[in-house]
C-alpha positions in Angstrom: 23.4 -35.6 19.7 19.7 -35.0 19.0 19.1 -38.2 17.0 20.3 -40.4 19.9 17.6 -39.1 22.4 15.0 -41.8 22.1 13.0 -41.7 25.3 9.3 -41.6 24.3 7.2 -38.5 24.7 3.6 -38.1 23.8 3.2 -36.5 20.4 0.4 -35.9 17.9 0.5 -37.4 14.5 3.1 -35.6 12.3 0.4 -34.4 9.9 -1.1 -32.4 12.8 2.1 -31.5 14.5 4.0 -29.9 11.5 1.2 -28.7 9.3 -0.5 -25.3 9.6 -3.2 -25.6 12.2 -6.7 -24.2 11.5 -7.4 -21.3 13.9 -10.3 -21.5 16.4 -13.6 -20.0 15.1 -13.1 -16.5 16.6 -9.6 -16.1 15.2 -9.2 -14.2 11.9 -7.3 -15.9 9.2 -6.3 -12.8 7.3 -7.0 -9.1 7.2 -7.0 -6.4 4.6 -5.0 -3.2 5.0 -2.6 -2.3 7.8 -2.7 -4.2 11.1 -2.9 -1.9 14.1 -3.4 -1.9 17.9 -3.5 0.6 20.7 -0.2 2.2 21.7 1.3 1.9 25.2 0.6 5.6 25.7 -3.1 4.9 25.2 -2.9 2.0 27.5 -1.4 4.2 30.3 -4.0 6.9 29.8 -7.0 4.6 29.6 -5.9 1.7 31.7 -6.7 -0.7 28.9 -5.6 -1.5 25.3 -6.5 -3.8 22.4 -3.4 -5.5 20.9 -3.2 -7.3 17.6 -1.2 -10.5 17.8 -0.2 -12.1 14.5 1.0 -15.6 14.7 2.2 -18.4 12.4 0.4 -21.6 13.3 2.9 -24.1 14.6 2.4 -27.2 16.7 3.7 -26.6 20.3 4.0 -22.8 19.8 0.7 -21.5 18.4 -1.9 -24.2 17.7 -5.5 -25.2 18.2 -5.9 -27.9 20.8 -8.5 -30.7 20.9 -10.9 -28.4 22.6 -10.7 -25.9 19.8 -8.7 -23.4 21.9 -5.7 -21.5 20.6 -2.7 -22.3 22.8 1.0 -23.0 22.7 4.3 -21.7 24.1 4.2 -18.3 22.4 0.4 -17.8 23.0 0.7 -18.6 26.7 3.7 -16.3 27.2 1.6 -13.5 25.8 -1.2 -14.4 28.2 1.2 -14.3 31.1 2.2 -10.8 29.8 -1.5 -9.8 30.0 -1.9 -11.1 33.5 1.3 -9.4 34.6 0.2 -6.0 33.1 -3.1 -6.2 35.0 -1.7 -7.5 38.3 1.2 -5.1 38.6 0.2 -2.1 36.5 -3.6 -2.2 36.4 -3.6 -2.1 32.6 -6.2 -4.5 31.1 -5.0 -5.9 27.7 -7.2 -7.6 25.2 -5.4 -9.8 22.6 -6.8 -10.2 19.1 -5.0 -13.3 17.7 -4.8 -13.3 13.9 -3.4 -16.3 12.0 -1.0 -15.8 9.1 0.2 -19.1 7.6 2.8 -17.6 5.2 5.9 -16.7 7.3 7.1 -14.0 4.9 3.7 -12.3 4.8 3.6 -12.5 8.6 7.0 -10.8 8.9 5.9 -8.1 6.4 2.6 -7.5 8.2 4.3 -6.9 11.5 6.8 -4.6 9.9 4.0 -2.5 8.3 1.8 -2.6 11.5 0.9 0.4 13.5 1.0 0.7 17.3 0.2 -2.3 19.4 1.0 -5.1 16.9 2.9 -8.2 18.0 4.2 -11.1 16.0 4.6 -14.7 17.2 6.5 -16.6 14.6 9.8 -18.0 16.2 11.7 -15.1 14.6 15.5 -15.3 15.2 16.9 -12.1 16.7 19.6 -10.6 14.4 21.2 -7.2 14.0 19.9 -6.9 10.4 16.3 -7.6 11.5 16.6 -5.0 14.3 16.8 -2.4 11.5 13.3 -3.5 10.4 11.6 -4.5 13.6 11.7 -4.2 17.4 12.2 -7.4 19.4 11.2 -8.5 22.8 13.9 -10.0 25.0 14.5 -13.6 23.9 11.8 -16.0 25.0 13.6 -19.2 23.9 17.0 -20.4 22.7 17.1 -22.3 19.4 19.3 -25.0 18.0 19.6 -25.1 14.2 20.2 -28.7 13.0 21.6 -29.9 9.7 19.5 -32.9 8.7 19.6 -35.6 6.0 18.0 -39.0 5.5 19.0 -41.4 8.3 21.0 -43.5 5.9 23.6 -40.8 5.5 26.5 -41.4 7.9 27.0 -38.8 10.6 29.3 -36.0 9.4 32.4 -36.2 11.5 34.7 -33.8 9.6 33.9 -31.0 7.2 36.4 -32.4 4.8 34.1 -35.4 4.4 31.2 -33.2 3.3 31.8 -33.4 -0.5 31.8 -37.2 -0.5 29.1 -37.9 2.1 26.7 -35.4 0.6 27.6 -36.0 -3.0 24.2 -37.5 -3.9 22.2 -34.8 -2.0 20.9 -31.5 -3.2 20.6 -28.4 -1.0 17.1 -27.4 0.2 16.1 -24.3 2.1 13.1 -22.7 3.7 12.7 -19.5 1.8 13.4 -16.2 3.5 14.8 -17.7 6.8 18.3 -17.8 8.3 18.4 -21.5 7.4 18.4 -20.4 3.7 21.5 -18.4 4.5 23.2 -21.4 6.1 22.3 -23.7 3.2 23.6 -21.1 0.7 26.9 -21.0 2.6 27.3 -24.8 2.5 26.3 -24.9 -1.2 28.8 -22.2 -2.1 31.6 -23.9 -0.2 31.0 -27.5 -1.3 28.6 -27.7 -4.2 28.8 -24.4 -6.1 27.3 -25.9 -9.3 24.1 -27.0 -7.7 20.9 -24.9 -7.5 19.2 -24.5 -4.1 15.7 -25.9 -4.0 13.3 -23.9 -1.9 10.1 -24.6 0.1 7.8 -22.4 2.2 6.8 -24.7 5.0 8.5 -27.1 7.4 6.3 -30.0 6.6 7.3 -29.8 2.9 11.0 -29.5 3.9 10.9 -32.5 6.2 9.1 -34.6 3.7 11.7 -33.8 1.0 14.7 -34.5 3.2 13.1 -37.8 4.4 12.9 -38.8 0.7 16.7 -39.1 0.7 17.3 -36.5 -2.0 18.1 -33.4 0.0 19.9 -31.9 3.0 18.7 -28.9 4.9 18.7 -26.9 8.1 15.8 -26.9 10.4 15.0 -25.8 14.0 15.7 -28.5 16.5 12.2 -28.8 17.8 10.9 -29.5 14.3 13.6 -32.2 13.8 12.9 -33.7 17.2 9.2 -34.0 16.6 9.7 -35.5 13.1 12.0 -38.1 14.5 9.7 -39.0 17.3 6.9 -39.4 14.7 9.0 -41.9 12.8 10.5 -39.9 9.9 13.8 -41.4 8.7 16.0 -38.4 9.5 19.4 -37.8 11.0 21.0 -34.7 12.3 24.7 -33.8 12.1 25.8 -32.3 15.4 29.1 -31.1 13.8 27.0 -28.5 11.9 24.6 -27.5 14.7 24.4 -23.8 15.5 23.3 -23.0 19.0 23.7 -19.2 19.3 20.2 -18.3 18.1 17.4 -16.8 20.2 13.8 -16.2 19.3 11.9 -13.0 20.2 8.4 -11.6 19.7 8.4 -8.9 17.1 6.9 -5.4 16.9 6.8 -2.6 14.4 9.6 -0.1 14.6 7.0 2.5 15.6 5.8 0.5 18.6 6.1 2.0 22.0 5.5 -1.3 23.8 9.1 -2.5 23.8 10.2 -1.2 27.2 7.0 -2.5 28.8 7.7 -5.9 27.3 11.3 -5.8 28.5 10.0 -5.0 32.0 7.8 -8.1 31.9 10.7 -10.4 31.0 12.9 -8.8 33.7 10.4 -8.8 36.5 10.6 -11.0 39.6 14.0 -12.5 38.8 13.4 -13.0 35.1 10.4 -14.5 33.4 12.4 -17.3 31.9 13.5 -18.4 35.4 9.9 -18.6 36.5 7.9 -21.8 37.2 5.2 -20.6 34.8 7.6 -20.4 31.9 9.1 -23.9 32.6 5.6 -25.3 32.9 4.5 -23.8 29.6 7.5 -25.2 27.8 7.0 -28.7 29.2 3.3 -28.7 28.7 3.4 -27.7 25.0 6.8 -29.2 23.9 7.0 -32.3 26.1 9.4 -32.8 29.0 12.4 -34.0 27.0 12.3 -31.4 24.2 11.6 -28.6 26.7 14.7 -29.7 28.8 16.8 -29.8 25.6 15.9 -26.2 24.8 16.0 -25.0 28.4 19.4 -26.4 28.8 21.0 -24.0 26.3 22.2 -20.8 27.9 
């Protein structure tokens, strides 16, 4: 039960943790036209390649640290990929990190990219999205948590939903799978209510903490908000644990097999000491162990 885990971990202030981080000076904020990078075929022929890596700023995953350096779980996994490519395949990769603060724009830009374009945005792997994008193997398992203000009693039975949530309105992060989940709950229990929508996790968490709304959010966002003192509660009855996140690439990308080889090498990247160390360093020991503990 996520809300009962109370051992302290070091966290930044919520305004820094959950808001869009400003990129370091040499990171572009936006680009005009189509994003592109070198193909894997070019990399094999030349022994080097320049890759464009779009990312959605998010504390713990892709953020600027106190030294002004871009880092985080997703960023450091990509850097491990670079080191592996050079060490084992003698291919030198240069990563051009590009910030995109709007998740939907980020998704569209990767879809429309050409060649060596990668996206780091905690994108859930689904069959529908596989028709639009290519995915790396999963780099992390996710837990989707249904959250309310902490004064709402924990939901023990779905039959209690209409009464316990009677004073709450449905709220969703536009364009995500969480919106699908919220729509499903609304349709089942509150068909006459309109779904309110936001385009950022900070806005979503603030509105839920106001006591007016319920919503779904990724477990790591809920965890950090709780540790920062926001008056929130999760409802484990409604948790969904079968999601995985992957890096995304355009359908025309020829980098997928090489990325698969990286994740499979040396017993599996997610079984490596480097991966565990990255998770713990950027998410904190407890949160990392929570996410690592899901198969």
